[in-house]
VEXSE-338647 format. One line per 3 residues: for each residue x, y, z of C-alpha. Coordinates in Angstrom, 1 decimal. Each point is the difference from the previous one (the first is absolute). Layout:
// VEXSE-338647
X Y Z; ...
// end
This chain:
// VEXSE-338647
17.3 -9.5 17.4; 3.2 -2.1 0.2; 1.9 3.2 0.8
-2.3 1.0 2.8; 2.0 0.3 3.3; -2.9 -1.5 1.9
-0.2 -3.1 -2.3; 3.8 -0.4 0.2; 0.0 0.3 3.8
-2.8 -2.6 0.3; 1.7 -2.4 -2.4; 3.3 0.3 1.9
-1.7 -0.4 3.4; -1.8 -3.2 -1.1; 3.3 -1.2 -1.5
1.7 0.4 3.3; -2.8 -1.8 1.8; 0.3 -2.9 -2.4
3.8 -0.1 0.3; -0.2 -0.1 3.8; -2.6 -2.8 -0.2
2.2 -2.1 -2.3; 3.0 0.5 2.2; -1.9 -0.9 3.1
-1.4 -3.1 -1.7; 3.5 -1.2 -1.0; 1.8 0.7 3.2
-2.9 -0.6 2.5; 1.5 2.0 2.9; -1.1 -0.7 3.5
-1.0 3.7 0.6; -2.1 1.7 -2.7; 0.5 3.6 -0.8
-2.8 2.6 0.4; -0.4 0.2 -3.8; -0.4 -3.7 -0.3
-2.6 -0.2 2.8; -2.0 2.9 -1.6; 0.8 -0.7 -3.7
-3.7 -0.5 -0.9; -1.0 3.5 1.3; 3.0 1.8 -1.4
-0.4 -1.5 -3.5; -3.7 0.9 0.1; 0.9 3.6 0.6
2.4 0.0 -3.0; -2.7 -1.7 -2.0; -2.5 2.7 0.8
2.5 2.7 -1.0; 0.4 -1.8 -3.4; -3.7 0.1 -0.5
-0.1 3.7 0.8; 2.7 0.6 -2.6; -1.8 -2.0 -2.6
-3.3 2.0 0.6; 1.7 3.4 -0.1; 1.9 -0.8 -3.2
-2.9 -1.8 -1.8; 2.0 -3.2 0.2; -1.3 -3.5 -0.3
-0.1 -2.9 2.4; 1.7 -1.9 -2.7; 3.2 1.7 1.1
-0.3 -1.5 3.4; -0.8 -3.4 -1.4; 3.0 0.2 -2.3
2.4 0.9 2.7; -1.5 -2.5 2.3; 0.3 -2.7 -2.5
3.7 0.8 -0.8; 0.9 0.2 3.7; -1.8 -3.2 0.8
1.9 -1.7 -2.9; 3.4 1.3 1.2; -0.7 -1.3 3.5
-1.1 -3.3 -1.5; 3.2 -0.3 -1.9; 2.0 0.9 3.2
-1.9 -2.7 1.9; 0.7 -2.6 -2.7; 3.7 0.9 0.0
0.1 -0.3 3.8; -2.2 -3.1 0.0; -2.1 1.7 2.7
-3.5 -1.6 0.0; -1.6 2.8 2.0; 1.1 2.7 -2.4
-0.9 -2.1 -3.0; -3.5 -0.8 1.3; -0.8 3.6 1.1
1.3 1.7 -3.2; -1.6 -2.5 -2.3; -3.3 0.6 1.8
0.3 3.8 -0.9; 1.6 -0.2 -3.4; -2.5 -2.3 -1.8
-3.3 1.9 0.9; 1.6 3.4 -0.4; 1.4 -0.8 -3.4
-3.2 -1.5 -1.3; -2.0 3.0 1.2; 2.5 2.4 -1.5
-0.2 -1.6 -3.4; -3.9 -0.1 0.0; -0.5 3.5 1.4
2.8 1.8 -1.9; -0.2 -1.5 -3.5; -3.4 -1.6 -0.3
-3.0 1.5 2.0; -0.4 2.3 3.0; -3.3 0.4 1.8
-1.5 3.5 0.4; -3.2 1.4 1.5; -1.9 2.9 -1.6
0.0 2.8 2.6; -2.3 2.5 -1.8; -2.8 0.3 -2.5
2.0 1.7 -2.8; -0.3 -3.0 -2.3; -3.8 -0.6 0.4
-2.0 -1.6 -1.4; 2.5 -2.6 -1.1; 2.0 -0.1 3.2
-1.5 0.8 3.4; 1.2 0.7 3.5; 0.9 -3.4 1.6
0.9 -1.8 -3.2; 3.1 -2.2 0.3; 2.1 -0.1 -3.2
2.9 -1.9 -1.3; 2.6 2.3 -1.5; 1.9 -1.6 -2.9
3.6 1.0 0.9; 1.6 -1.0 -3.3; -2.3 2.1 -2.2
2.6 2.8 -0.5; 3.2 -1.9 0.7; 1.8 -1.7 2.9
1.2 2.1 2.9; 0.4 -0.6 3.7; -1.0 3.5 1.3
-3.3 1.6 -1.0; 1.7 3.2 -1.1; 2.8 -0.3 -2.6
0.8 -1.3 -3.4; -0.5 -3.8 -0.8; 3.1 -2.1 -0.3
-1.6 -2.4 -2.6; -3.1 -0.4 -2.3; -0.6 3.7 -0.2
-3.4 0.8 -1.4; -1.7 3.4 0.0; -3.7 0.6 1.2
-2.7 0.1 -2.7; -3.1 2.0 -0.4; -2.9 -1.2 2.1
2.2 -2.0 2.5; -1.2 0.0 3.6; 3.4 1.0 1.4
1.4 -0.2 3.5; 2.6 2.6 0.9; 1.6 2.1 2.6
-0.8 3.7 -0.4; 2.9 2.4 0.4; -1.5 1.8 3.0
-1.4 -3.0 1.9; 1.6 -3.4 0.9; -3.3 -1.8 -0.2
-0.8 -2.0 -3.1; -2.8 1.4 -2.3; -2.2 -1.8 -2.5
-1.1 1.9 -3.1; -0.7 -0.3 -3.7; 2.8 0.9 -2.4
-1.2 2.8 -2.4; 3.1 1.5 -1.6; 3.5 -0.8 -0.9
3.2 2.1 -0.3; -0.4 2.8 -2.6; -3.8 -0.3 -0.1
-2.3 3.1 0.2; -2.9 -0.6 2.4; -3.0 2.3 -0.2
-3.2 -0.2 2.1; -3.1 1.9 -1.1; -3.3 -0.5 1.8
1.3 -3.2 1.6; 0.9 -1.4 -3.4; 3.6 -1.1 -0.6
2.0 0.7 -3.2; 3.4 -1.6 -0.7; 2.0 1.9 -2.6
-3.2 1.5 -1.2; -1.9 -3.2 -0.4; -2.9 -0.6 2.4
0.0 -3.2 2.2; -3.1 -2.1 -1.0; -2.7 0.6 2.6
-3.5 -1.5 -0.2; -2.8 0.8 2.5; -1.2 -3.0 2.0
-2.5 1.2 2.7; -0.8 2.6 2.6; -0.7 -0.7 3.7
-0.9 2.1 3.0; 2.4 -0.5 2.9; 1.0 1.4 3.3
3.6 1.1 0.4; 1.9 1.3 3.0; 1.8 3.3 -0.6
2.6 1.6 2.2; -0.2 3.8 0.7; 2.2 2.4 1.9
-1.6 2.8 2.1; 1.4 3.5 0.6; 2.0 -1.2 3.1
1.7 -2.7 -2.1; -1.9 -2.9 1.5; -0.8 -2.8 -2.4
-3.5 -1.7 0.1; -2.0 -2.3 -2.2; -3.5 0.2 -1.5
-2.1 -2.3 -2.1; -1.3 1.2 -3.3; -2.4 -1.4 -2.6
1.5 0.0 -3.5; -0.5 -1.5 -3.5; 2.8 -2.2 -1.2
0.6 -0.8 -3.7; 1.8 -3.2 -1.0; 1.9 -0.3 -3.2
1.8 -2.8 -1.9; 3.5 1.2 -1.2; 2.5 -1.7 -2.3
3.7 0.7 0.2; 2.7 -2.2 -1.5; -1.2 -3.6 0.5
-2.0 0.9 3.1; -3.8 0.5 0.2; -1.1 1.3 3.4
-2.8 1.9 1.8; 0.5 3.5 1.3; -2.1 2.1 2.4
-0.8 3.7 -0.2; -2.0 2.0 2.5; -2.2 2.7 -1.5
0.9 3.5 1.2; 3.1 -1.1 1.8; 3.6 0.8 -0.8
-1.0 2.5 -2.7; 3.2 1.5 -1.6; 1.1 2.2 -2.8
1.6 -2.0 -2.9; 3.4 -1.2 1.1; 3.0 -1.3 -2.0
3.3 -1.7 1.0; 3.0 -1.1 -2.1; 1.7 -3.0 1.6
3.8 0.3 0.4; 2.3 -2.8 -1.2; 0.3 -2.9 2.5
-3.4 0.8 1.6; -3.6 -1.1 -0.3; -3.5 1.4 0.6
-2.4 -2.0 2.2; -3.7 0.5 1.1; -2.5 -1.8 2.2
-3.1 -1.6 -1.6; -2.0 1.9 2.6; 0.8 3.2 -1.8
-1.4 2.5 2.4; 1.4 -1.6 3.1; 3.6 -0.9 -0.8
3.4 1.5 1.0; 1.9 -0.6 -3.2; 2.1 1.8 -2.7
-2.7 2.7 -0.3; 0.6 0.9 3.6; 2.8 -0.5 2.6
1.5 -3.3 -1.4; 1.2 1.7 -3.2; 2.0 -1.9 -2.6
1.3 -3.4 1.1; 3.6 -0.9 -0.7; 0.6 -3.3 -1.9
2.1 -1.5 2.9; -2.9 0.5 2.4; -2.2 -2.6 -1.6
0.4 -3.5 1.5; -2.9 -2.0 -1.5; -3.5 -0.3 -1.3
-3.1 -0.9 2.0; -0.8 -3.3 -1.7; -2.5 -1.9 2.2
-2.6 0.8 2.6; 0.0 -3.0 2.4; -2.1 1.1 3.0
-2.1 2.9 1.4; -0.1 0.9 3.7; -1.9 3.2 0.4
0.3 0.6 3.8; 1.4 -1.7 3.1; -3.5 -1.3 1.0
-0.8 -1.2 -3.6; 0.4 -3.5 -1.3; 2.6 -0.2 -2.8
-1.5 -1.2 -3.3; 1.2 -1.1 -3.4; -3.0 1.0 -2.2
2.0 2.7 -1.8; 3.2 -2.2 -0.5; 1.4 -0.1 -3.5
2.4 1.7 -2.5; 0.1 3.8 0.1; -0.7 2.0 -3.2
// end
């Protein structure tokens, strides 16, 4: 992302705006230039360009917070050197909150909202999570190798990552490590020939909404009554509940060998998850940026009242 021309342009543009403001504050000319009079609007445009660059390149807002903190610090030092109270006051007001937010969000915890039902029944649409950002090492950008405290994902982890074909973070269960052979037969998982422990819990009748495409290509939805089986599975140190829909997603036995430097992930809602068995494919090690550690709030719809009845540590 740091080499993206759009990001570089936005960074230079905001730097020019800042330089013009500092120069104007020091000299205090009688007639202000067009850029000074419209500096708020111009810097906002460059800020929006930076956000677009971060989204396209699967970047992290931590990058903006880092650059913002450094720039505010430089301006603060300049203000102290010039003994200019206005520059000192303004830059300090930006530097302190930006730096604190940068440290908390980049190296400790980042909030994240579940967008789909792929991790049901444990995690549901509208759940707000705290992602432990130092689970797999310290890094500023979401995608890339850690610069310190490197630690590889473990079996059963609820991982948060950026898929290769989509800049939006995904939450899944880590099933396989580099070199593993993953086989799925009749919705049962085998890792290197050994079955993942799976114990039946219960069955329930439910109504699901399915998407269909007609002959003209139009997509429509339809409700369907199904029987859902719930299982308790154990993998690594994790014990969790998975969900299978009878008669859905019936496949021939499938097998994958995970390449070095990559991992295999699946949703706990096994028949309704875009994961390594489908378009997501194998996940590169550098695309992991944390584990989903805590569920702190559930807000299911805009007109619903947020509640904390499901808050707690995520298994």
